[in-house]
N, C-alpha and C positions, 0 to 999 in steps of 0.2 A: 735246424737240420737242412733246410733249403740252402742256407748260405754255405754250409760245408759241402753240398753237392756243387753249387755254383763255382766255389773256389777250387773244386778238385780234391778236397780232403777225402771224399769218399766217392766211389764210383756209381753207387746206386743207393736208393733209399733202403733197400734190404741190408746192404752192407753197413750203412749208418745205424740202422736199427740195432743190428747185430753187435755193433761196437758200443752203443749207448745204453743197452739193456742187459739184464741178466735174469734168466729164469730161475726163480726161487721155488715155486711150487706149481704143481699142476692140479687142477680141479676138475673132476669128472662128474657128470650128472648122476644123481641117485636114482637108479631105475625104479625102486620100490616107491618113489614119490611122484612118478610120471603122471598118474591119473589125477592125483591132487593138484599138481602144478597145472595140468591142462584145465581143470575145472576152475581154478583160481584166475588163470589167463583169460578164459571165457567170461567170467564174472567181472573181471577188471575192465574189459573192453565194453561189456554191457552197461556198466556204471558210467564209463566215459560217454556212451551214447545217451544214456538217460539224463546225464548233466549238461549235455551240449546246449540245449536250450537256455538253461539257467545261466551258463557262462556267457552266451551270446547277448543275453538281456543285460547282464552285468556290465559287459564291455560297451554296449550301446548306451546304458545310462550314464557311464563315465565320460563318454565321448560327447554327450550333450552339453 
């Protein structure tokens, strides 16, 4: 896409994207699932924090 802009085939990234893509479907959030998704998001990041020490130790053992 950058080459297309540099050579003048398209005047902007927006124009290039518009010519190279077609919108097939639109997906909207399911409002009834918001509280569930919020909880899962919070749990996901809590798990990441809980595992941080483990993954750092694993990386350190590989680097030795």
